[in-house]
KETORFI-314092 format. One record per residue (C-alpha): residue in three letters; x, y, z; chain; residue number from 1. Coordinates in nm, 2 decimals, always signed. Layout:
REC rest      u      v      w kette  nr
REC  ala      X      Y      Z     A NUM
...
***
This chain:
REC rest      u      v      w kette  nr
REC  met  -2.81  +6.66  -1.60     A   1
REC  ser  -2.51  +6.66  -1.83     A   2
REC  ile  -2.21  +6.83  -1.67     A   3
REC  gly  -1.96  +6.84  -1.96     A   4
REC  lys  -1.67  +6.63  -2.06     A   5
REC  leu  -1.45  +6.43  -1.83     A   6
REC  ser  -1.12  +6.24  -1.90     A   7
REC  ser  -0.89  +6.00  -1.73     A   8
REC  trp  -0.59  +6.14  -1.54     A   9
REC  gly  -0.34  +6.03  -1.81     A  10
REC  arg  -0.56  +6.20  -2.07     A  11
REC  tyr  -0.49  +5.90  -2.29     A  12
REC  pro  -0.67  +5.74  -2.47     A  13
REC  arg  -0.87  +6.04  -2.56     A  14
REC  phe  -1.24  +5.96  -2.53     A  15
REC  pro  -1.41  +6.25  -2.36     A  16
REC  gln  -1.69  +6.13  -2.13     A  17
REC  thr  -2.02  +6.29  -2.09     A  18
REC  gly  -2.09  +6.32  -1.72     A  19
REC  his  -2.44  +6.29  -1.58     A  20
REC  gly  -2.44  +6.46  -1.24     A  21
REC  ile  -2.57  +6.29  -0.93     A  22
REC  gly  -2.65  +6.53  -0.64     A  23
REC  trp  -2.81  +6.28  -0.40     A  24
REC  arg  -2.79  +5.91  -0.34     A  25
REC  ser  -3.17  +5.88  -0.39     A  26
REC  glu  -3.12  +5.98  -0.75     A  27
REC  leu  -2.89  +5.69  -0.84     A  28
REC  pro  -3.14  +5.41  -0.93     A  29
REC  gly  -3.34  +5.65  -1.16     A  30
REC  glu  -3.03  +5.80  -1.33     A  31
REC  leu  -2.88  +5.46  -1.38     A  32
REC  ala  -3.20  +5.33  -1.54     A  33
REC  arg  -3.24  +5.65  -1.75     A  34
REC  val  -2.89  +5.66  -1.89     A  35
REC  ala  -2.88  +5.29  -1.96     A  36
REC  ala  -3.22  +5.31  -2.15     A  37
REC  glu  -3.08  +5.60  -2.36     A  38
REC  his  -2.73  +5.47  -2.43     A  39
REC  gly  -2.72  +5.10  -2.35     A  40
REC  thr  -2.44  +5.10  -2.10     A  41
REC  leu  -2.25  +5.35  -1.89     A  42
REC  leu  -2.00  +5.36  -1.60     A  43
REC  pro  -1.95  +5.53  -1.27     A  44
REC  phe  -1.69  +5.81  -1.26     A  45
REC  gly  -1.53  +5.96  -0.95     A  46
REC  asn  -1.26  +6.23  -0.94     A  47
REC  gly  -1.08  +6.11  -1.26     A  48
REC  arg  -0.76  +5.98  -1.10     A  49
REC  ser  -0.75  +5.65  -1.29     A  50
REC  tyr  -0.48  +5.67  -1.55     A  51
REC  gly  -0.59  +5.46  -1.85     A  52
REC  asp  -0.93  +5.36  -1.99     A  53
REC  ser  -1.08  +5.16  -1.70     A  54
REC  cys  -1.28  +5.47  -1.60     A  55
REC  leu  -1.40  +5.54  -1.96     A  56
REC  ala  -1.74  +5.39  -2.06     A  57
REC  thr  -1.77  +5.22  -2.40     A  58
REC  thr  -2.06  +5.46  -2.47     A  59
REC  asp  -1.87  +5.76  -2.32     A  60
REC  gln  -2.16  +5.81  -2.08     A  61
REC  val  -2.08  +5.82  -1.71     A  62
REC  leu  -2.25  +5.89  -1.38     A  63
REC  his  -2.04  +6.16  -1.21     A  64
REC  leu  -2.03  +6.07  -0.84     A  65
REC  arg  -1.79  +6.33  -0.71     A  66
REC  pro  -2.08  +6.55  -0.58     A  67
REC  leu  -2.18  +6.26  -0.34     A  68
REC  asp  -1.93  +6.40  -0.09     A  69
REC  arg  -2.12  +6.37  +0.25     A  70
REC  phe  -2.02  +6.18  +0.56     A  71
REC  ile  -2.29  +5.96  +0.69     A  72
REC  ser  -2.15  +5.86  +1.02     A  73
REC  ala  -1.82  +5.85  +1.21     A  74
REC  asp  -1.72  +5.68  +1.54     A  75
REC  trp  -1.41  +5.85  +1.65     A  76
REC  gln  -1.36  +5.61  +1.94     A  77
REC  thr  -1.32  +5.31  +1.70     A  78
REC  gly  -1.21  +5.49  +1.38     A  79
REC  val  -1.50  +5.35  +1.17     A  80
REC  ile  -1.64  +5.60  +0.92     A  81
REC  arg  -1.92  +5.57  +0.67     A  82
REC  ala  -1.92  +5.82  +0.38     A  83
REC  glu  -2.06  +5.86  +0.03     A  84
REC  ala  -1.86  +5.73  -0.26     A  85
REC  gly  -1.76  +6.07  -0.39     A  86
REC  val  -1.58  +6.17  -0.07     A  87
REC  thr  -1.21  +6.20  -0.14     A  88
REC  leu  -0.93  +6.06  +0.07     A  89
REC  asp  -0.83  +6.42  +0.14     A  90
REC  glu  -1.17  +6.49  +0.28     A  91
REC  val  -1.14  +6.19  +0.51     A  92
REC  leu  -0.80  +6.31  +0.63     A  93
REC  arg  -0.93  +6.66  +0.70     A  94
REC  leu  -1.17  +6.52  +0.96     A  95
REC  ala  -0.97  +6.22  +1.07     A  96
REC  ile  -0.62  +6.36  +1.14     A  97
REC  pro  -0.71  +6.61  +1.41     A  98
REC  arg  -0.90  +6.33  +1.59     A  99
REC  gly  -0.60  +6.10  +1.58     A 100
REC  trp  -0.68  +5.87  +1.28     A 101
REC  phe  -0.53  +5.81  +0.94     A 102
REC  leu  -0.61  +5.60  +0.64     A 103
REC  ser  -0.50  +5.24  +0.70     A 104
REC  val  -0.39  +5.23  +0.33     A 105
REC  thr  -0.34  +5.52  +0.10     A 106
REC  pro  -0.23  +5.54  -0.26     A 107
REC  gly  +0.00  +5.82  -0.40     A 108
REC  thr  -0.28  +6.07  -0.44     A 109
REC  lys  -0.53  +6.19  -0.17     A 110
REC  phe  -0.76  +6.31  -0.44     A 111
REC  ala  -0.90  +5.97  -0.53     A 112
REC  thr  -1.26  +5.90  -0.41     A 113
REC  leu  -1.36  +5.63  -0.17     A 114
REC  gly  -1.56  +5.46  -0.45     A 115
REC  gly  -1.25  +5.48  -0.68     A 116
REC  ala  -1.03  +5.34  -0.40     A 117
REC  val  -1.26  +5.04  -0.36     A 118
REC  ala  -1.31  +4.98  -0.73     A 119
REC  asn  -0.93  +4.98  -0.79     A 120
REC  asp  -0.84  +4.82  -0.46     A 121
REC  val  -0.56  +5.08  -0.43     A 122
REC  his  -0.24  +5.00  -0.24     A 123
REC  gly  +0.02  +5.20  -0.06     A 124
REC  lys  +0.37  +5.21  +0.09     A 125
REC  asn  +0.27  +4.97  +0.37     A 126
REC  his  +0.13  +4.68  +0.17     A 127
REC  his  +0.38  +4.45  +0.35     A 128
REC  val  +0.21  +4.54  +0.68     A 129
REC  arg  -0.16  +4.61  +0.60     A 130
REC  gly  -0.23  +4.48  +0.25     A 131
REC  ser  -0.45  +4.67  +0.01     A 132
REC  phe  -0.73  +4.92  +0.07     A 133
REC  gly  -1.00  +4.65  +0.04     A 134
REC  cys  -0.86  +4.48  +0.35     A 135
REC  his  -1.00  +4.77  +0.55     A 136
REC  val  -1.34  +4.81  +0.39     A 137
REC  arg  -1.61  +4.68  +0.63     A 138
REC  arg  -1.91  +4.71  +0.39     A 139
REC  phe  -2.05  +4.93  +0.11     A 140
REC  gly  -2.37  +5.01  -0.06     A 141
REC  leu  -2.42  +4.91  -0.42     A 142
REC  val  -2.69  +5.01  -0.67     A 143
REC  arg  -2.75  +4.77  -0.96     A 144
REC  ser  -2.97  +4.80  -1.26     A 145
REC  asp  -3.11  +4.45  -1.21     A 146
REC  arg  -3.13  +4.44  -0.83     A 147
REC  gly  -3.17  +4.79  -0.71     A 148
REC  arg  -3.00  +4.91  -0.39     A 149
REC  ile  -2.82  +4.64  -0.18     A 150
REC  glu  -2.57  +4.64  +0.11     A 151
REC  val  -2.26  +4.43  +0.06     A 152
REC  ala  -2.02  +4.29  +0.33     A 153
REC  pro  -1.74  +4.04  +0.34     A 154
REC  gly  -1.85  +3.68  +0.32     A 155
REC  asp  -2.17  +3.76  +0.12     A 156
REC  ala  -2.33  +3.46  -0.04     A 157
REC  asp  -2.32  +3.58  -0.40     A 158
REC  gly  -1.96  +3.70  -0.40     A 159
REC  leu  -2.03  +4.06  -0.48     A 160
REC  phe  -1.79  +4.19  -0.21     A 161
REC  ala  -1.49  +4.01  -0.37     A 162
REC  ala  -1.60  +4.10  -0.72     A 163
REC  thr  -1.65  +4.47  -0.63     A 164
REC  ile  -1.32  +4.52  -0.45     A 165
REC  gly  -1.08  +4.58  -0.74     A 166
REC  gly  -1.38  +4.52  -0.98     A 167
REC  leu  -1.32  +4.85  -1.17     A 168
REC  gly  -1.67  +4.98  -1.11     A 169
REC  leu  -1.84  +4.70  -1.31     A 170
REC  thr  -2.05  +4.53  -1.05     A 171
REC  gly  -2.28  +4.82  -0.97     A 172
REC  ile  -2.27  +5.19  -0.86     A 173
REC  ile  -2.10  +5.22  -0.52     A 174
REC  asp  -2.29  +5.48  -0.33     A 175
REC  trp  -2.13  +5.46  +0.02     A 176
REC  val  -1.84  +5.30  +0.19     A 177
REC  glu  -1.77  +5.20  +0.55     A 178
REC  leu  -1.40  +5.21  +0.63     A 179
REC  gln  -1.18  +5.12  +0.92     A 180
REC  leu  -0.91  +5.39  +0.99     A 181
REC  met  -0.59  +5.34  +1.19     A 182
REC  pro  -0.49  +5.54  +1.50     A 183
REC  ile  -0.19  +5.78  +1.49     A 184
REC  lys  -0.03  +6.00  +1.76     A 185
REC  ser  +0.10  +6.26  +1.51     A 186
REC  ser  +0.05  +6.37  +1.15     A 187
REC  leu  +0.43  +6.38  +1.11     A 188
REC  val  +0.63  +6.09  +0.97     A 189
REC  asp  +0.97  +5.98  +1.09     A 190
REC  val  +1.17  +5.89  +0.77     A 191
REC  val  +1.51  +5.74  +0.68     A 192
REC  asn  +1.64  +5.81  +0.33     A 193
REC  ile  +1.91  +5.58  +0.20     A 194
REC  arg  +2.08  +5.63  -0.14     A 195
REC  phe  +2.16  +5.30  -0.32     A 196
REC  asp  +2.37  +5.23  -0.63     A 197
REC  ser  +2.22  +4.92  -0.77     A 198
REC  leu  +1.91  +4.70  -0.78     A 199
REC  asp  +2.09  +4.44  -0.57     A 200
REC  glu  +2.15  +4.70  -0.30     A 201
REC  phe  +1.78  +4.80  -0.31     A 202
REC  phe  +1.67  +4.44  -0.26     A 203
REC  ala  +1.92  +4.40  +0.02     A 204
REC  leu  +1.79  +4.71  +0.19     A 205
REC  ser  +1.43  +4.61  +0.14     A 206
REC  arg  +1.49  +4.27  +0.29     A 207
REC  glu  +1.66  +4.42  +0.59     A 208
REC  leu  +1.43  +4.72  +0.67     A 209
REC  asp  +1.08  +4.67  +0.52     A 210
REC  gly  +0.98  +4.45  +0.82     A 211
REC  gln  +1.10  +4.71  +1.07     A 212
REC  his  +0.89  +5.00  +0.93     A 213
REC  glu  +0.53  +5.08  +0.85     A 214
REC  tyr  +0.61  +5.23  +0.51     A 215
REC  ala  +0.88  +5.15  +0.25     A 216
REC  val  +0.93  +5.27  -0.11     A 217
REC  ala  +1.21  +5.36  -0.34     A 218
REC  trp  +1.26  +5.60  -0.63     A 219
REC  ile  +1.46  +5.47  -0.92     A 220
REC  asp  +1.67  +5.68  -1.16     A 221
REC  cys  +1.56  +5.51  -1.48     A 222
REC  ala  +1.76  +5.76  -1.68     A 223
REC  ala  +2.09  +5.63  -1.54     A 224
REC  arg  +2.30  +5.43  -1.78     A 225
REC  gly  +2.60  +5.19  -1.75     A 226
REC  ala  +2.75  +5.15  -1.41     A 227
REC  ser  +2.49  +5.39  -1.26     A 228
REC  ala  +2.19  +5.18  -1.38     A 229
REC  gly  +1.96  +5.08  -1.10     A 230
REC  arg  +2.05  +5.35  -0.86     A 231
REC  gly  +1.80  +5.53  -0.65     A 232
REC  ile  +1.68  +5.64  -0.31     A 233
REC  tyr  +1.51  +5.40  -0.06     A 234
REC  met  +1.27  +5.56  +0.19     A 235
REC  val  +1.12  +5.41  +0.50     A 236
REC  gly  +0.88  +5.58  +0.74     A 237
REC  asp  +0.67  +5.55  +1.05     A 238
REC  his  +0.41  +5.78  +1.20     A 239
REC  ala  +0.59  +5.99  +1.46     A 240
REC  pro  +0.51  +5.93  +1.83     A 241
REC  glu  +0.46  +6.31  +1.88     A 242
REC  gly  +0.44  +6.64  +1.70     A 243
REC  gly  +0.08  +6.73  +1.68     A 244
REC  leu  -0.22  +6.63  +1.47     A 245
REC  ala  -0.24  +6.90  +1.20     A 246
REC  tyr  -0.42  +6.86  +0.87     A 247
REC  asp  -0.20  +7.00  +0.59     A 248
REC  asp  -0.39  +7.29  +0.42     A 249
REC  lys  -0.10  +7.47  +0.27     A 250
REC  pro  -0.16  +7.65  -0.06     A 251
REC  lys  -0.08  +7.44  -0.37     A 252
REC  leu  +0.10  +7.54  -0.68     A 253
REC  ser  -0.09  +7.47  -1.01     A 254
REC  val  +0.00  +7.40  -1.37     A 255
REC  pro  -0.23  +7.66  -1.54     A 256
REC  leu  -0.24  +7.52  -1.89     A 257
REC  val  -0.14  +7.23  -2.12     A 258
REC  pro  +0.18  +7.32  -2.30     A 259
REC  pro  +0.19  +7.27  -2.68     A 260
REC  ile  +0.45  +6.99  -2.64     A 261
REC  ser  +0.54  +6.77  -2.35     A 262
REC  ala  +0.77  +6.92  -2.09     A 263
REC  ile  +0.90  +6.57  -2.02     A 264
REC  asn  +1.18  +6.47  -2.26     A 265
REC  ser  +1.52  +6.29  -2.25     A 266
REC  val  +1.70  +6.61  -2.16     A 267
REC  ser  +1.47  +6.72  -1.88     A 268
REC  leu  +1.46  +6.36  -1.74     A 269
REC  arg  +1.83  +6.33  -1.72     A 270
REC  val  +1.87  +6.67  -1.56     A 271
REC  phe  +1.59  +6.61  -1.30     A 272
REC  asn  +1.70  +6.26  -1.21     A 273
REC  his  +2.07  +6.36  -1.18     A 274
REC  phe  +2.00  +6.64  -0.94     A 275
REC  tyr  +1.73  +6.44  -0.74     A 276
REC  tyr  +1.97  +6.15  -0.69     A 277
REC  asn  +2.27  +6.36  -0.60     A 278
REC  ala  +2.06  +6.57  -0.36     A 279
REC  ala  +2.06  +6.26  -0.14     A 280
REC  lys  +2.40  +6.20  +0.03     A 281
REC  pro  +2.55  +5.86  +0.09     A 282
REC  gly  +2.46  +5.69  +0.42     A 283
REC  arg  +2.14  +5.67  +0.62     A 284
REC  his  +1.97  +6.00  +0.69     A 285
REC  pro  +1.68  +6.02  +0.94     A 286
REC  gly  +1.44  +6.31  +0.95     A 287
REC  arg  +1.08  +6.41  +1.03     A 288
REC  val  +0.85  +6.54  +0.76     A 289
REC  gly  +0.48  +6.62  +0.72     A 290
REC  tyr  +0.25  +6.35  +0.59     A 291
REC  glu  +0.18  +6.53  +0.26     A 292
REC  pro  +0.54  +6.54  +0.12     A 293
REC  tyr  +0.59  +6.18  +0.22     A 294
REC  phe  +0.27  +6.03  +0.09     A 295
REC  tyr  +0.15  +6.28  -0.17     A 296
REC  pro  +0.44  +6.47  -0.32     A 297
REC  leu  +0.27  +6.52  -0.66     A 298
REC  asp  -0.05  +6.64  -0.50     A 299
REC  arg  +0.14  +6.95  -0.40     A 300
REC  ile  +0.11  +7.06  -0.77     A 301
REC  leu  -0.24  +7.07  -0.89     A 302
REC  his  -0.31  +6.96  -1.25     A 303
REC  trp  +0.05  +6.82  -1.28     A 304
REC  asn  -0.07  +6.58  -1.55     A 305
REC  arg  -0.08  +6.88  -1.79     A 306
REC  ile  +0.30  +6.89  -1.81     A 307
REC  tyr  +0.29  +6.59  -2.05     A 308
REC  gly  +0.13  +6.81  -2.32     A 309
REC  pro  -0.17  +6.75  -2.55     A 310
REC  lys  -0.10  +6.38  -2.61     A 311
REC  gly  -0.11  +6.29  -2.24     A 312
REC  phe  +0.09  +6.01  -2.09     A 313
REC  gln  +0.06  +5.64  -1.99     A 314
REC  gln  +0.17  +5.48  -1.66     A 315
REC  tyr  +0.32  +5.14  -1.67     A 316
REC  gln  +0.29  +4.95  -1.34     A 317
REC  cys  +0.36  +4.58  -1.30     A 318
REC  val  +0.44  +4.33  -1.02     A 319
REC  ile  +0.70  +4.07  -1.06     A 320
REC  pro  +0.72  +3.76  -0.84     A 321
REC  glu  +0.99  +3.76  -0.58     A 322
REC  ser  +1.19  +3.49  -0.74     A 323
REC  ala  +1.23  +3.69  -1.07     A 324
REC  gly  +1.21  +4.04  -0.94     A 325
REC  gly  +1.56  +4.17  -0.96     A 326
REC  ala  +1.65  +4.02  -1.29     A 327
REC  ala  +1.33  +4.12  -1.46     A 328
REC  ile  +1.33  +4.48  -1.33     A 329
REC  gly  +1.69  +4.51  -1.45     A 330
REC  asp  +1.58  +4.39  -1.79     A 331
REC  met  +1.30  +4.64  -1.79     A 332
REC  leu  +1.54  +4.93  -1.71     A 333
REC  asp  +1.77  +4.81  -1.99     A 334
REC  ala  +1.47  +4.81  -2.23     A 335
REC  ile  +1.38  +5.16  -2.13     A 336
REC  ala  +1.74  +5.28  -2.18     A 337
REC  ala  +1.76  +5.11  -2.52     A 338
REC  ala  +1.44  +5.30  -2.62     A 339
REC  his  +1.60  +5.63  -2.52     A 340
REC  ser  +1.31  +5.68  -2.29     A 341
REC  gly  +1.26  +5.72  -1.92     A 342
REC  ser  +1.04  +5.84  -1.64     A 343
REC  phe  +1.10  +6.10  -1.37     A 344
REC  leu  +0.85  +5.93  -1.15     A 345
REC  ala  +0.98  +5.57  -1.12     A 346
REC  val  +0.86  +5.40  -0.80     A 347
REC  leu  +0.99  +5.06  -0.69     A 348
REC  lys  +0.87  +4.87  -0.38     A 349
REC  arg  +0.81  +4.52  -0.26     A 350
REC  phe  +0.46  +4.39  -0.19     A 351
REC  gly  +0.41  +4.17  +0.11     A 352
REC  asp  +0.21  +3.85  +0.13     A 353
REC  val  -0.11  +3.99  +0.28     A 354
REC  ala  -0.39  +3.86  +0.06     A 355
REC  ser  -0.61  +4.11  -0.11     A 356
REC  pro  -0.99  +4.05  -0.09     A 357
REC  gly  -1.08  +4.12  -0.45     A 358
REC  leu  -1.11  +3.88  -0.74     A 359
REC  leu  -0.91  +4.12  -0.96     A 360
REC  ser  -0.69  +4.29  -0.69     A 361
REC  phe  -0.35  +4.37  -0.84     A 362
REC  pro  -0.10  +4.33  -0.55     A 363
REC  glu  +0.07  +4.00  -0.49     A 364
REC  ala  +0.40  +3.91  -0.32     A 365
REC  gly  +0.69  +4.05  -0.53     A 366
REC  ala  +0.83  +4.37  -0.65     A 367
REC  thr  +0.62  +4.64  -0.82     A 368
REC  leu  +0.76  +4.90  -1.06     A 369
REC  ala  +0.56  +5.21  -1.17     A 370
REC  leu  +0.67  +5.45  -1.44     A 371
REC  asp  +0.51  +5.74  -1.63     A 372
REC  phe  +0.58  +5.79  -2.00     A 373
REC  pro  +0.48  +6.07  -2.23     A 374
REC  glu  +0.26  +5.93  -2.51     A 375
REC  his  +0.46  +5.90  -2.83     A 376
REC  gly  +0.24  +5.67  -3.04     A 377
REC  asp  +0.43  +5.39  -3.21     A 378
REC  ala  +0.74  +5.44  -3.00     A 379
REC  thr  +0.55  +5.40  -2.67     A 380
REC  ala  +0.36  +5.10  -2.81     A 381
REC  lys  +0.69  +4.93  -2.91     A 382
REC  leu  +0.85  +5.00  -2.57     A 383
REC  phe  +0.54  +4.87  -2.38     A 384
REC  ala  +0.54  +4.55  -2.60     A 385
REC  asn  +0.90  +4.49  -2.49     A 386
REC  leu  +0.82  +4.55  -2.13     A 387
REC  asp  +0.51  +4.32  -2.15     A 388
REC  ala  +0.73  +4.04  -2.29     A 389
REC  ile  +0.97  +4.07  -1.99     A 390
REC  val  +0.68  +4.08  -1.74     A 391
REC  arg  +0.51  +3.78  -1.90     A 392
REC  ala  +0.83  +3.58  -1.90     A 393
REC  ala  +0.88  +3.65  -1.53     A 394
REC  gly  +0.52  +3.55  -1.44     A 395
REC  gly  +0.42  +3.90  -1.35     A 396
REC  arg  +0.11  +4.11  -1.43     A 397
REC  ile  +0.00  +4.47  -1.50     A 398
REC  tyr  -0.23  +4.70  -1.29     A 399
REC  pro  -0.56  +4.74  -1.47     A 400
REC  ala  -0.63  +5.08  -1.30     A 401
REC  lys  -0.32  +5.22  -1.47     A 402
REC  asp  -0.34  +5.04  -1.80     A 403
REC  ala  -0.43  +5.17  -2.15     A 404
REC  his  -0.26  +4.91  -2.37     A 405
REC  met  -0.27  +4.55  -2.23     A 406
REC  gly  -0.38  +4.28  -2.48     A 407
REC  gly  -0.67  +4.06  -2.39     A 408
REC  glu  -0.48  +3.73  -2.39     A 409
REC  phe  -0.22  +3.88  -2.15     A 410
REC  phe  -0.50  +4.01  -1.92     A 411
REC  arg  -0.69  +3.69  -1.91     A 412
REC  ala  -0.38  +3.48  -1.83     A 413
REC  cys  -0.29  +3.72  -1.55     A 414
REC  tyr  -0.64  +3.74  -1.40     A 415
REC  pro  -0.81  +3.41  -1.46     A 416
REC  gln  -1.09  +3.50  -1.22     A 417
REC  trp  -1.21  +3.76  -1.47     A 418
REC  thr  -1.48  +3.52  -1.57     A 419
REC  gln  -1.63  +3.53  -1.22     A 420
REC  leu  -1.64  +3.91  -1.23     A 421
REC  glu  -1.80  +3.90  -1.58     A 422
REC  ala  -2.07  +3.67  -1.44     A 423
REC  leu  -2.14  +3.93  -1.17     A 424
REC  arg  -2.10  +4.24  -1.38     A 425
REC  asp  -2.40  +4.47  -1.39     A 426
REC  pro  -2.54  +4.44  -1.74     A 427
REC  ala  -2.57  +4.82  -1.76     A 428
REC  leu  -2.20  +4.88  -1.69     A 429
REC  cys  -1.91  +4.84  -1.93     A 430
REC  ser  -1.57  +5.02  -1.97     A 431
REC  arg  -1.35  +5.05  -2.27     A 432
REC  phe  -1.08  +4.86  -2.07     A 433
REC  trp  -1.32  +4.57  -2.00     A 434
REC  lys  -1.43  +4.55  -2.37     A 435
REC  arg  -1.06  +4.56  -2.48     A 436
REC  val  -0.93  +4.29  -2.25     A 437
REC  thr  -1.23  +4.05  -2.25     A 438
REC  gln  -1.34  +4.06  -2.61     A 439
REC  ala  -1.01  +4.07  -2.80     A 440
***
């Protein structure tokens, strides 16, 4: 059953996807075979929170798995749950928080699905403590066009577990996931916010405090120039020892429509960043906040991606090895300033050395920087080429789940294990991203 057009969260590149609805897991093998027979290849599609073209099929035909939103089992004594791939992280939290459990790793949106979190091996503010999402996946179900339905667990003989974690939905259709949660005593988070004036100060704070806290992340004012360049706010946090176990169901604001032009421009960026930075006073300021404003600030505004206008936006996220982190990120901020560009959402943090289980998992020890840019055609392409050159020279790499521009040579150099994934790729599945980076 066709359910209309779907797109990536960045709404760039613009290749509307025809979604074929899946209501029950029992339908998966038949629908996979039918769509593959009619169109050649396809791709699974969750809740559309991937930014670039990794969720876009080369044929623009996808199996829409969001309706697979049922819990299969839950052991609230051990925190082990099993749920269908279309269940969102928010739906997990709705059940888990009142029972004293939280996601061991969560990205910056709670609206990603379990299947998408596995396929992109998402990471969070506590990578230095708990690694990536895949570190907490116990097993999952996979439906392949050539093997039917199989169960996959760590240490499997054919390597499908490692290939599927961070495998961008290419090894088969994930139909359920078994996940280990972590215990909490409160849904509140004890935070300390510290304003810093330079990248050197950020790295000093990170080295001092990351290891003392469960969560650590920083916001960077990438609109700042001259002596103010590299300033930002460093934020650490821990689950509070008390305060109740309340799921946050407050009403959300919503962006009702796509404006004719992007609301993000050099003027609005400078104004927002100036006031956001100066709202934080010098010194170390402890506080206690709800989990949603700490982990999911943008989720409080539904459809926020619309503010970028009809052309959409791209996110640029890279990781730079520890030895080159400060200098390379400084060079990136200089390049952004020289291009008269910027991002109001500029996130900087340091990954730890916990190994990710996936062949193509993005995190590695070092500093990661993520920025959102309105799509401006050639100007954006030129800026990204300059940023790529800095990342390559520093020995870094780009996050496939956020990418819409990376060249094939760069990708293959950054992810040499791509050939192992290709050998295990389901022949009925292919994305525009995979075609771009493996065949060019």
